[in-house]
C-alpha positions in Angstrom: -9.5 -55.8 -8.5 -8.1 -54.6 -11.8 -9.9 -51.6 -13.2 -10.1 -50.4 -16.8 -10.7 -46.7 -16.1 -11.3 -45.9 -19.8 -14.2 -48.4 -19.9 -15.8 -46.7 -16.9 -15.6 -43.2 -18.5 -19.0 -43.4 -20.2 -20.6 -44.3 -16.9 -18.9 -41.3 -15.2 -20.0 -39.1 -18.1 -23.6 -40.2 -17.6 -23.4 -39.5 -13.9 -22.1 -36.0 -14.4 -24.8 -35.3 -17.0 -27.4 -36.2 -14.4 -25.7 -33.9 -12.0 -25.3 -31.0 -14.4 -29.0 -31.0 -15.3 -29.9 -30.7 -11.6 -27.4 -27.8 -11.1 -28.7 -25.9 -14.1 -32.5 -26.4 -13.5 -32.9 -26.0 -9.7 -32.6 -23.0 -7.4 -30.2 -23.4 -4.5 -33.1 -23.9 -2.0 -32.5 -24.2 1.7 -28.9 -23.5 2.9 -27.4 -25.8 5.5 -24.5 -24.3 7.5 -21.6 -26.8 7.8 -19.3 -24.5 9.8 -17.8 -21.0 9.8 -18.6 -19.6 6.3 -19.1 -23.1 4.9 -22.4 -24.2 3.6 -24.3 -26.6 1.4 -27.5 -26.1 -0.6 -30.4 -28.4 -1.4 -28.9 -28.7 -4.9 -25.6 -30.1 -3.3 -27.6 -32.8 -1.6 -29.9 -33.5 -4.6 -26.9 -34.0 -6.9 -25.1 -36.2 -4.4 -28.1 -38.5 -3.9 -28.8 -38.7 -7.7 -25.2 -39.6 -8.6 -24.7 -42.0 -5.7 -27.9 -43.8 -6.6 -26.9 -44.0 -10.3 -23.4 -45.3 -9.6 -24.6 -47.8 -7.0 -26.7 -49.4 -9.8 -24.1 -49.2 -12.5 -21.0 -50.1 -10.5 -22.1 -51.7 -7.2 -18.6 -53.2 -6.8 -17.1 -49.6 -6.4 -17.3 -47.6 -3.3 -18.6 -44.0 -3.1 -17.6 -40.9 -1.2 -19.5 -37.6 -1.5 -18.5 -34.3 0.0 -21.8 -33.8 1.9 -22.5 -37.2 3.3 -19.1 -38.9 3.3 -18.6 -42.6 2.5 -21.9 -44.2 1.9 -20.6 -47.3 0.2 -17.4 -49.2 0.7 -15.4 -51.6 -1.5 -12.8 -54.1 -0.5 -10.9 -53.4 -3.7 -10.0 -49.9 -2.6 -11.8 -48.4 -5.6 -14.1 -45.5 -4.9 -15.9 -42.8 -6.7 -15.3 -39.4 -5.1 -17.9 -36.6 -5.8 -18.1 -32.9 -5.3 -21.7 -32.3 -6.2 -21.3 -28.5 -6.5 -17.7 -27.3 -6.4 -17.9 -23.6 -5.8 -21.1 -23.5 -3.7 -20.5 -19.9 -2.7 -20.3 -18.9 -6.3 -23.4 -21.0 -7.1 -25.4 -19.2 -4.4 -24.5 -15.8 -5.8 -25.3 -16.7 -9.4 -21.6 -16.7 -10.4 -21.1 -19.3 -13.1 -17.8 -20.5 -11.8 -18.9 -23.7 -10.3 -18.9 -27.3 -11.4 -19.5 -31.0 -10.7 -16.4 -33.0 -10.1 -16.3 -36.9 -10.2 -13.2 -38.9 -9.8 -12.4 -42.6 -9.6 -9.7 -43.3 -7.1 -7.7 -46.6 -6.7 -6.4 -46.6 -3.1 -4.9 -43.0 -3.0 -4.4 -42.3 -6.7 -7.0 -41.0 -9.2 -7.4 -43.0 -12.4 -10.4 -41.3 -14.0 -11.9 -37.8 -13.8 -14.9 -35.9 -15.2 -15.5 -32.2 -14.5 -18.7 -30.5 -15.8 -19.1 -26.7 -15.8 -22.8 -26.5 -16.5 -23.1 -22.8 -16.7 -20.0 -22.4 -19.0 -20.9 -25.3 -21.3 -17.6 -27.2 -20.8 -16.8 -30.7 -19.8 -13.4 -32.0 -19.1 -12.5 -35.7 -18.9 -9.5 -38.1 -18.6 -8.7 -41.7 -18.0 -5.2 -42.7 -16.9 -2.9 -43.2 -19.8 -5.3 -41.8 -22.5 -4.8 -38.0 -22.3 -7.3 -35.3 -21.4 -10.2 -33.8 -23.3 -12.4 -30.7 -23.2 -15.8 -31.2 -25.0 -14.2 -34.2 -26.7 -11.2 -32.4 -28.0 -7.7 -33.2 -26.8 -6.2 -30.5 -24.5 -2.7 -29.8 -23.3 -1.2 -27.8 -20.4 0.7 -24.6 -20.9 4.4 -24.6 -21.9 5.1 -21.3 -20.2 8.6 -21.3 -18.9 8.9 -17.9 -17.2 7.2 -17.0 -14.0 6.9 -13.4 -15.1 4.7 -14.5 -18.0 2.6 -16.9 -15.9 -1.0 -16.6 -14.7 -1.3 -18.5 -11.4 -4.5 -19.4 -9.6 -4.6 -19.8 -5.9 -7.1 -21.6 -3.7 -9.5 -19.9 -1.4 -8.3 -18.4 1.9 -9.0 -20.6 4.9 -12.1 -20.2 7.0 -13.2 -22.0 10.2 -10.9 -23.3 13.0 -7.3 -22.2 12.7 -8.0 -19.9 9.8 -5.8 -17.1 11.1 -2.8 -19.3 11.3 -3.4 -21.0 8.0 -3.9 -17.7 6.2 -0.5 -16.4 7.2 1.0 -18.7 4.6 -1.7 -18.0 2.1 -1.2 -14.2 2.4 2.6 -14.6 2.3 2.1 -16.7 -0.9 -0.1 -14.1 -2.4 2.5 -11.5 -1.6 5.3 -13.5 -3.3 3.2 -14.3 -6.3 2.1 -10.7 -6.8 5.8 -9.6 -7.0 6.8 -12.3 -9.5 4.1 -13.6 -11.8 2.1 -11.9 -14.5 -1.3 -12.2 -12.8 -2.8 -13.9 -9.7 -6.3 -15.3 -9.9 -8.8 -16.8 -7.4 -11.7 -18.5 -9.1 -13.2 -20.1 -6.0 -13.6 -23.7 -7.4 -10.8 -26.2 -7.4 -12.3 -28.1 -10.3 -12.1 -25.0 -12.5 -8.6 -24.3 -11.3 -7.4 -27.7 -12.3 -9.4 -28.0 -15.5 -8.0 -24.6 -16.7 -4.4 -25.7 -15.9 -5.1 -28.8 -18.0 -6.4 -26.6 -20.8 -3.6 -24.1 -20.7 -5.9 -21.2 -19.8 -3.8 -20.7 -16.7 -0.2 -21.8 -16.1 -0.4 -23.0 -12.5 -2.6 -23.6 -9.5 -1.3 -23.4 -5.9 -3.9 -24.7 -3.4 -2.8 -25.2 0.1 -5.3 -27.9 0.8 -6.2 -31.3 -0.7 -9.7 -32.4 0.0 -10.3 -35.5 -2.2 -13.6 -34.3 -3.6 -11.9 -31.1 -4.7 -8.9 -32.8 -6.4 -9.7 -36.4 -7.4 -10.9 -35.6 -10.9 -9.0 -32.4 -11.6 -5.6 -33.7 -10.6 -5.9 -36.6 -13.0 -7.2 -34.4 -15.8 -4.3 -31.9 -15.3 -1.7 -34.7 -15.2 -3.1 -36.4 -18.3 -2.9 -33.0 -20.1 0.8 -32.7 -19.4 0.9 -30.6 -16.2 2.9 -31.7 -13.2 0.9 -32.2 -10.1 2.8 -32.3 -6.8 2.6 -31.7 -3.0 4.2 -28.7 -1.2 7.7 -30.3 -1.3 7.5 -31.3 -4.9 6.8 -34.9 -4.3 4.1 -36.6 -6.5 0.5 -35.7 -5.6 -1.8 -38.2 -4.1 -5.1 -38.0 -2.2 -3.0 -38.0 1.0 -1.0 -34.9 0.0 -1.1 -31.8 2.2 -1.5 -29.4 -0.8 -2.2 -29.4 -4.5 0.2 -27.7 -6.9 -0.4 -28.2 -10.6 1.8 -26.4 -13.2 3.5 -26.2 -16.5 6.6 -28.4 -15.9 8.8 -25.6 -17.0 7.9 -23.3 -14.1 7.4 -25.9 -11.4 10.9 -25.6 -9.8 10.5 -21.8 -9.6 7.1 -22.2 -8.0 8.4 -24.7 -5.4 11.1 -22.2 -4.6 8.6 -19.4 -4.3 6.4 -21.4 -2.0 9.4 -22.1 0.2 10.1 -18.3 0.4 6.4 -17.7 1.4 6.7 -20.3 4.2 9.7 -18.5 5.6 7.8 -15.2 5.4 4.8 -16.7 7.2 7.1 -18.1 9.9 8.7 -14.7 10.5 5.2 -13.1 10.8 4.2 -15.3 13.7 
């Protein structure tokens, strides 16, 4: 199936509008534990149900995957919507406005469309492959910072759950290397915000040592369409199958990859 991602953008925008209204107008409600320090709220499930139902009516030929209930519709074409109903649930629960709705359209393992809505900040980011990226309808561009010492770099959350101690050796080593070399290190607690702000040039890079599709499907496409380079740990092009998500101004990418390699050596020595 050939998809015109740009033609589907209005549908994605409508879906995210529905989601954003739920996030803004409902209290978190009952909290469901999903694992060690991992949770979902009633709002997460309400958003996922509403968006899934809307998209199943508007695009029945496209599959659907939500963070909370997984794949609830399949498509032989390989096309699927991927939704994070509330990215940054821990922030949402505490009344911290750094949370958002993230909806991407993926063709096999590559995103072709993305919409991110930050309902408490009043910003919406969108992109369709080949047509650039926008924030609230205005074209946006990634940073052109070329010096790590002048760069603001966001990092993903530290690991929780099974194997967290081992995984966090690299995350802590990475934090150590970044603190010594970049202007500032930031942790916002929501991958959608990290990637949208790379796209907008608010920050110069994101290093997230994970790649859950609901976290990155929309944001990776938006960042790429804004001119950022999005890669895996080794610098290879980022896909939904990548092990990590690195998005950066192209001018500092090589230095970041080198820094990550140093952090990996540090983590191995600490074992």
